[in-house]
C-alpha positions as CSV (number, residue, x, y, z in Angstrom):
1,M,101.2,94.1,117.9
2,K,99.7,97.5,116.6
3,L,103.0,99.4,118.0
4,M,105.1,97.0,116.0
5,K,103.1,97.5,112.7
6,M,103.2,101.2,113.1
7,T,106.9,101.2,113.6
8,F,107.5,99.1,110.4
9,M,105.1,101.4,108.5
10,M,107.2,104.4,109.5
11,I,110.2,102.6,108.6
12,M,108.9,101.8,105.4
13,I,107.8,105.2,104.6
14,L,111.2,106.6,105.7
15,G,112.8,104.2,103.4
16,T,110.8,105.4,100.5
17,L,111.5,109.1,101.3
18,I,115.2,108.5,101.5
19,S,115.3,106.8,98.2
20,I,113.4,109.5,96.3
21,S,115.4,112.4,97.9
22,A,118.8,110.7,97.9
23,Y,121.7,112.4,95.7
24,S,123.8,109.3,95.3
25,W,123.0,105.9,94.0
26,I,124.2,104.1,97.4
27,N,121.7,106.1,99.3
28,I,119.1,105.2,96.8
29,W,119.6,101.5,97.4
30,I,120.0,101.9,101.0
31,G,116.4,103.5,101.0
32,L,115.0,100.6,98.9
33,E,116.5,98.3,101.4
34,M,114.9,99.8,104.3
35,N,111.6,99.8,102.5
36,L,111.9,96.1,101.7
37,L,113.2,95.0,105.2
38,A,110.1,97.2,106.8
39,F,107.6,95.6,104.5
40,I,108.6,91.8,105.3
41,P,107.4,91.9,108.7
42,L,104.2,93.5,107.8
43,I,103.5,90.3,105.4
44,S,104.6,88.0,107.9
45,S,101.9,89.5,110.7
46,D,99.0,88.6,108.5
47,N,96.9,86.0,109.9
48,L,96.9,83.9,106.8
49,K,98.4,80.3,106.0
50,S,100.5,81.4,103.2
51,S,102.1,84.6,104.8
52,S,105.3,83.0,105.5
53,E,105.6,81.7,102.0
54,V,104.5,84.9,100.4
55,A,107.1,86.8,102.5
56,L,109.9,84.6,101.4
57,K,109.0,85.0,97.8
58,Y,108.7,88.6,98.1
59,F,112.2,88.7,99.8
60,L,113.7,86.7,97.2
61,V,112.5,88.9,94.3
62,Q,113.4,92.1,95.9
63,V,117.1,91.0,97.0
64,T,117.6,89.7,93.4
65,A,116.6,93.0,92.1
66,S,118.9,94.8,94.7
67,M,121.7,92.4,93.6
68,I,121.2,93.5,90.0
69,I,121.2,97.4,91.1
70,L,124.4,96.7,92.9
71,F,126.0,95.0,89.9
72,S,124.9,97.9,87.9
73,F,126.8,100.4,90.1
74,I,130.0,98.2,90.2
75,Y,129.9,97.7,86.5
76,S,129.6,101.4,85.9
77,F,132.4,101.9,88.4
78,Y,134.6,99.7,86.6
79,Q,134.1,101.3,83.1
80,L,134.1,104.9,84.2
81,G,135.7,105.1,87.4
82,N,132.8,106.5,89.2
83,I,129.3,105.8,89.8
84,N,127.9,109.3,89.6
85,N,126.7,108.7,85.8
86,L,125.8,105.3,84.8
87,N,126.7,104.0,81.3
88,Y,124.3,102.6,78.6
89,T,124.6,98.9,80.2
90,S,124.4,99.8,83.9
91,L,121.4,102.2,82.9
92,F,119.7,99.2,81.2
93,L,120.3,96.8,84.2
94,F,119.2,99.4,86.7
95,N,116.0,100.3,85.1
96,S,115.3,96.4,84.5
97,A,115.8,95.8,88.3
98,I,113.4,98.8,89.2
99,F,110.8,97.3,87.0
100,M,111.2,94.0,88.6
101,K,110.7,95.6,92.0
102,M,107.5,97.3,90.9
103,G,106.4,94.2,89.3
104,A,106.2,95.7,85.6
105,A,105.9,93.1,82.6
106,P,107.9,91.0,81.7
107,F,109.4,91.0,85.0
108,H,106.0,90.4,86.7
109,M,106.0,86.7,87.2
110,W,106.1,87.0,91.0
111,Y,103.6,89.9,91.5
112,P,100.2,88.1,91.0
113,K,101.3,85.0,93.1
114,V,102.5,87.5,95.9
115,A,99.4,89.4,95.7
116,V,97.1,86.3,96.1
117,G,98.7,85.5,99.6
118,L,98.7,89.0,101.2
119,S,95.7,90.6,103.2
120,W,93.7,93.3,101.5
121,M,95.5,95.9,103.4
122,N,99.1,94.8,102.6
123,L,98.1,94.5,98.8
124,L,96.7,98.0,98.7
125,I,100.4,99.1,100.1
126,L,101.9,96.8,97.6
127,M,99.7,98.2,94.6
128,T,100.0,101.8,95.7
129,W,103.0,103.0,98.1
130,Q,105.3,100.4,97.2
131,K,105.3,101.8,93.4
132,I,106.4,105.2,94.7
133,A,110.1,104.8,94.9
134,P,110.5,102.8,91.9
135,M,108.5,105.1,89.7
136,I,110.3,108.1,90.8
137,L,113.8,106.3,90.1
138,I,112.3,105.4,86.6
139,M,111.5,109.1,86.2
140,Y,115.1,110.3,86.9
141,N,116.2,108.1,84.0
142,F,113.1,108.1,81.8
143,N,113.4,108.3,78.1
144,M,110.9,107.5,75.5
145,N,113.1,105.0,73.6
146,T,112.1,101.3,72.3
147,Y,112.9,99.8,75.7
148,F,110.3,101.8,77.5
149,C,107.6,101.5,74.8
150,M,108.0,97.8,74.8
151,I,107.9,97.8,78.6
152,I,104.7,99.9,78.3
153,L,103.0,97.5,75.7
154,I,104.2,94.3,77.3
155,S,102.8,95.2,80.6
156,M,99.3,96.1,79.1
157,T,99.1,93.2,77.0
158,I,100.0,90.4,79.5
159,S,97.6,92.1,82.1
160,G,94.8,92.1,80.0
161,L,95.3,88.4,78.6
162,K,96.3,87.1,81.9
163,G,93.2,88.6,83.6
164,W,90.7,86.8,81.5
165,N,90.7,83.3,83.0
166,Q,91.3,84.4,86.7
167,T,88.7,83.9,89.3
168,N,90.6,85.4,92.2
169,V,89.9,89.2,92.9
170,K,93.3,89.8,94.4
171,K,95.1,88.6,91.2
172,I,92.8,90.6,88.9
173,L,93.6,93.6,90.8
174,A,97.3,92.8,90.7
175,L,97.0,92.4,86.8
176,S,95.1,95.7,86.7
177,S,98.0,97.4,88.6
178,I,100.5,96.1,86.0
179,N,98.2,97.8,83.3
180,H,98.4,100.9,85.0
181,I,101.9,100.8,85.3
182,G,102.1,101.1,81.6
183,W,99.8,104.2,81.5
184,M,101.7,105.8,84.3
185,M,105.0,105.4,82.3
186,A,103.3,106.9,79.2
187,M,102.4,109.8,81.4
188,M,106.1,110.4,81.9
189,F,106.5,111.3,78.5
190,L,104.1,114.1,79.0
191,N,105.7,115.4,81.9
192,Q,108.0,113.6,84.5
193,S,106.1,115.0,87.3
194,L,102.3,114.8,86.0
195,W,102.4,110.8,86.6
196,I,101.9,111.7,90.2
197,F,98.3,113.0,89.2
198,Y,97.6,109.5,87.5
199,F,99.0,107.9,90.6
200,I,96.8,109.9,93.1
201,V,93.7,109.0,90.8
202,Y,94.6,105.3,90.6
203,M,95.4,105.1,94.5
204,F,92.0,106.8,95.3
205,I,90.1,104.4,93.0
206,T,92.0,101.3,94.2
207,T,91.5,102.4,98.0
208,N,87.8,102.4,97.4
209,L,87.7,99.2,96.0
210,V,89.8,97.5,98.4
211,I,87.8,99.0,101.3
212,V,84.8,97.3,100.1
213,L,86.4,93.8,99.2
214,N,88.2,93.9,102.6
215,K,84.9,94.8,104.7
216,Y,83.0,92.1,103.0
217,E,85.7,89.4,102.8
218,I,85.4,88.9,99.3
219,N,88.4,86.9,97.5
220,N,86.7,85.3,94.6
221,L,84.4,86.3,91.8
222,N,81.7,83.9,93.0
223,E,81.6,85.8,96.3
224,L,80.7,88.9,94.5
225,F,77.2,87.4,94.0
226,M,76.4,87.8,97.7
227,L,77.7,91.4,97.8
228,Y,75.5,92.3,94.8
229,N,72.4,90.4,95.9
230,S,72.5,92.0,99.5
231,N,73.1,95.8,99.3
232,K,72.0,97.8,96.2
233,S,73.7,101.0,97.4
234,T,77.2,99.0,97.7
235,K,76.6,97.2,94.4
236,F,76.1,100.7,92.7
237,F,79.2,102.1,94.3
238,F,81.3,99.2,93.5
239,F,80.6,98.9,89.9
240,M,81.1,102.6,89.4
241,N,84.6,102.3,90.9
242,L,85.2,99.5,88.3
243,F,83.8,101.6,85.6
244,S,86.1,104.4,86.9
245,L,89.2,102.1,87.2
246,G,88.8,100.9,83.5
247,G,88.7,104.5,82.5
248,I,85.2,105.1,81.5
249,P,83.9,108.4,81.1
250,P,82.8,110.3,82.8
251,F,84.3,109.0,85.8
252,L,87.5,110.1,87.6
253,G,89.7,107.4,86.3
254,F,89.0,108.5,82.5
255,F,90.6,112.0,82.8
256,P,94.3,110.9,83.2
257,K,94.2,108.3,80.5
258,W,92.5,111.0,78.2
259,M,95.2,113.2,78.9
260,V,97.9,110.7,78.1
261,I,96.2,110.0,75.2
262,K,95.8,113.7,74.0
263,I,99.5,114.4,74.5
264,L,100.6,111.2,72.6
265,M,98.5,112.2,69.6
266,E,100.0,115.9,69.8
267,N,103.6,114.4,69.6
268,E,102.5,112.0,66.6
269,M,102.8,109.0,68.5
270,Y,99.6,107.5,67.0
271,L,100.6,103.9,66.9
272,L,101.3,103.8,70.5
273,A,98.3,105.7,71.6
274,F,96.0,103.1,69.5
275,L,97.9,100.2,70.7
276,M,97.3,101.5,74.5
277,I,93.6,102.1,73.7
278,F,93.0,98.6,72.3
279,L,95.0,96.8,74.9
280,T,93.1,98.6,77.7
281,L,89.9,97.1,76.1
282,L,91.1,93.8,77.4
283,S,91.3,94.9,80.9
284,L,88.0,96.7,80.5
285,Y,86.4,93.2,79.4
286,I,87.5,91.8,82.8
287,Y,86.0,94.7,84.8
288,M,82.6,94.3,82.8
289,R,82.6,90.6,83.5
290,M,82.9,91.2,87.3
291,I,80.0,93.8,86.9
292,L,77.6,91.8,84.6
293,Q,77.9,88.5,85.8
294,P,76.7,88.9,89.5
295,M,74.0,91.4,88.1
296,I,72.7,88.9,85.4
297,L,72.8,85.8,87.2
298,K,71.0,85.5,90.3
299,I,71.8,82.6,93.0
300,S,70.3,82.1,96.5
301,S,72.3,83.7,99.0
302,K,71.5,84.9,102.5
303,K,69.8,88.4,101.9
304,N,70.6,89.9,105.1
305,Y,74.2,88.6,105.5
306,F,75.6,92.2,105.4
307,K,72.5,94.0,107.0
308,N,74.3,95.1,110.0
309,S,77.4,96.2,108.2
310,S,78.2,100.1,108.7
311,T,78.7,101.4,104.9
312,H,78.9,105.2,105.6
313,F,82.6,105.4,105.1
314,I,82.2,103.5,102.1
315,Y,79.5,105.7,100.8
316,L,81.4,108.8,101.6
317,M,84.6,107.5,99.6
318,N,82.5,106.4,96.6
319,W,80.3,109.6,96.5
320,M,83.6,111.4,96.2
321,N,84.2,109.0,93.1
322,M,81.1,110.0,91.5
323,L,82.2,113.4,91.5
324,G,84.8,112.4,88.9
325,L,82.9,114.2,86.1
326,M,83.3,117.6,88.0
327,F,86.7,117.1,88.5
328,F,87.1,116.1,85.0
329,T,85.4,119.3,83.6
330,I,87.5,121.6,86.1
331,M,90.8,120.0,85.2
332,F,90.0,120.1,81.3
333,N,89.4,123.8,81.6
334,I,92.7,124.4,83.6
335,Y,94.7,122.3,81.2
């Protein structure tokens, strides 16, 4: 079983590398399909009741997006006689299909539903690695026009509003991922390769959270009470990561957001910067609720439930996140 998973992981990585390094649209499509067909068995291998259903949902959505991509190539070939350069309509269809693949709003309907049925490790792959190829393909065609601005604002609005009444932690992190898609797209306006810095910071923070949630098998908000009441150090590191994910200074997650806002202001995009700050507050409320409710409301639980759990690796990862102020200061001086 482990050998099979490793094989599919390698194929998935290879598919992503083919997509981001290809010189033709057809090779890009082939890489995306390799990535898809390798991730489906990883989903099905989860020992969860909904694994087959989630794998089918993910497959249908991704295949639909792939069909739209192929249609955009065919339409461009019909109009221009070649597919080396896509016309306006084909480019619009191609970008929309890529947004559907990564789960950006308003093409996000499948994303939270699939996220709930995944294991924590597969959800981490979906929120991090599976966004690399779509993001780079968007970067190839990125232009800060009305369409991209609307995608940014809609993604941040929907992720903030939909998260208010959620109790499933997986769905909350999936909606948070949609919110960060908006920030990463805005980062592309600054520098089409600088979004990698934002993505690495986001991946690092998300990995810290997922490691804790997976280790203690937490799926719902009410299960956070046991975590907060059982281990003070884990509780401290956990809400530090949530602050960082929300972009609260001086933590590591603040610096890329600050950099995006700074450049938007320098380019006189004041309205977009203001709306992004305001809409991020909606998501920040969700993180604050995850932090404050278990701290304020005390319920009876097994105090020693996690007593024998080894947390050295978790502490190491989270101490690195706590050094966000130092990284922020260094990067500020370099920038």
